[in-house]
C-alpha positions in Angstrom: 84.5 34.9 45.7 80.6 35.2 45.1 78.6 36.5 47.7 75.2 35.4 48.7 73.3 35.6 51.7 75.2 33.3 54.0 77.8 35.2 53.4 79.3 36.7 56.8 81.6 39.9 57.4 84.6 36.7 57.6 83.8 35.0 54.5 84.1 38.3 52.8 86.9 39.4 50.6 89.1 42.3 51.9 88.2 44.5 49.2 84.6 44.6 50.6 83.1 45.4 53.8 80.0 44.9 55.5 78.6 47.0 58.3 75.4 46.4 60.3 73.6 49.8 59.1 74.0 47.9 55.6 72.8 45.0 56.4 69.6 46.5 58.1 69.1 48.8 55.0 69.2 46.3 52.3 67.0 43.7 54.1 69.8 41.9 55.1 71.4 41.1 52.4 75.1 41.1 51.2 76.7 44.4 50.8 79.7 44.7 48.1 81.3 47.9 48.4 84.9 48.1 47.6 87.3 50.0 49.0 89.0 52.7 48.6 92.8 52.9 47.7 94.9 55.3 49.6 94.6 58.9 49.1 98.5 59.2 47.9 98.0 56.3 45.0 95.0 58.8 43.6 96.3 60.6 40.7 94.3 63.8 40.2 96.2 65.2 37.2 94.7 64.9 33.7 97.0 65.1 30.8 95.3 67.3 28.0 97.2 67.5 24.5 97.2 71.3 23.2 97.8 70.1 19.8 94.5 68.7 19.0 92.9 72.2 20.9 91.0 74.0 18.6 90.8 78.1 18.5 86.9 78.8 18.3 87.3 82.0 15.9 90.5 82.5 13.7 92.7 85.2 13.6 91.8 85.9 10.7 88.0 86.1 11.0 88.0 88.2 14.2 86.1 91.7 14.0 87.0 94.6 15.4 84.8 96.5 17.6 84.9 100.2 17.9 83.0 102.0 20.0 80.2 104.0 18.6 81.1 107.9 18.1 79.3 110.3 20.1 77.5 112.0 17.8 76.2 108.6 16.5 75.2 107.8 20.3 73.7 111.1 20.7 71.3 110.7 17.2 70.1 107.7 18.7 69.2 108.7 21.8 67.4 111.6 20.4 65.5 109.2 18.1 64.6 106.9 21.1 63.3 110.1 23.1 61.1 111.6 19.7 59.7 107.7 19.5 58.7 107.6 23.2 57.5 111.4 23.0 55.3 110.2 20.1 54.2 106.9 22.0 53.2 108.9 25.0 51.4 111.5 23.4 49.0 109.1 20.9 48.3 107.5 24.5 47.4 110.7 25.8 45.1 111.3 23.5 43.4 108.0 23.2 42.7 108.4 27.1 41.2 111.8 26.3 39.2 110.6 23.9 37.6 107.7 25.6 37.1 110.4 28.6 35.1 112.8 26.5 33.3 109.6 25.1 32.3 109.5 28.7 31.4 112.8 29.5 29.1 112.8 26.4 27.5 109.6 27.9 26.8 111.3 31.3 25.0 113.6 29.1 22.7 111.6 27.4 21.7 110.5 30.6 19.8 114.4 30.8 18.6 113.7 27.6 16.9 110.3 28.9 15.3 111.5 31.5 13.9 114.6 30.0 11.4 112.4 27.4 8.6 115.3 27.3 8.9 116.2 30.9 9.1 120.0 31.9 11.1 120.2 34.7 14.5 119.7 34.1 16.1 116.4 34.7 18.1 115.9 37.6 21.1 113.4 37.8 23.3 112.5 41.1 26.5 111.2 41.4 25.5 107.7 42.3 23.4 107.3 39.0 26.6 108.7 37.2 28.7 105.8 38.8 26.5 103.1 37.7 25.9 104.1 34.2 29.3 104.2 34.0 30.5 101.9 36.2 33.3 104.5 37.8 34.5 105.3 41.2 32.7 107.9 43.3 35.5 109.8 43.0 36.0 109.6 38.9 32.2 110.4 38.7 32.4 113.3 40.8 35.7 114.6 38.8 33.1 113.8 35.1 30.8 116.1 36.8 33.4 118.9 37.7 34.6 119.2 34.4 30.7 119.1 32.5 29.8 121.8 35.2 33.0 123.8 34.5 32.3 123.6 30.7 28.6 125.4 31.9 26.9 122.4 30.4 25.4 121.3 33.8 25.2 123.1 37.2 24.9 121.9 40.6 21.6 121.8 42.3 20.8 124.0 45.9 21.5 120.9 48.0 25.3 120.0 48.9 26.8 117.2 50.3 25.4 113.5 49.9 21.7 114.8 47.9 23.7 117.0 45.3 21.9 116.7 42.2 23.0 118.2 39.0 20.9 119.6 36.1 21.5 120.0 32.7 22.2 124.0 32.0 20.6 123.5 28.1 
């Protein structure tokens, strides 16, 4: 039987059901939904033929993996540790090089400020911060390093108005 817009519940075949919700959701048209057979008649077992099953690896191709000996394992670990140490040492050298370069640039600030002046040039922490784009703490740390190396001396003032003069 063909279902159309004029089909009613009474006219629908027995394996089809029409509900009011479906009619409203579907624009009032017919709904053709087959009913399910009783659960007892559903076969849930699926026949499987083991004759056609293929094993992923033949027994002859199977490789036996032996655990690494403790000696080889320790040797590998020591090689990795030495590579890490070497990498860290190289990184430390690079950082120290960049730091030394910045310290040298601070010393050039004193030379630029001197330019024929008879008085010793003075540099403040704030000037170093702006010149090298550093934080206040880093600029103070760099100036302290130069002071410990006896390249500069801290002026007589303390606190915010601290000035540094070249010891050369």
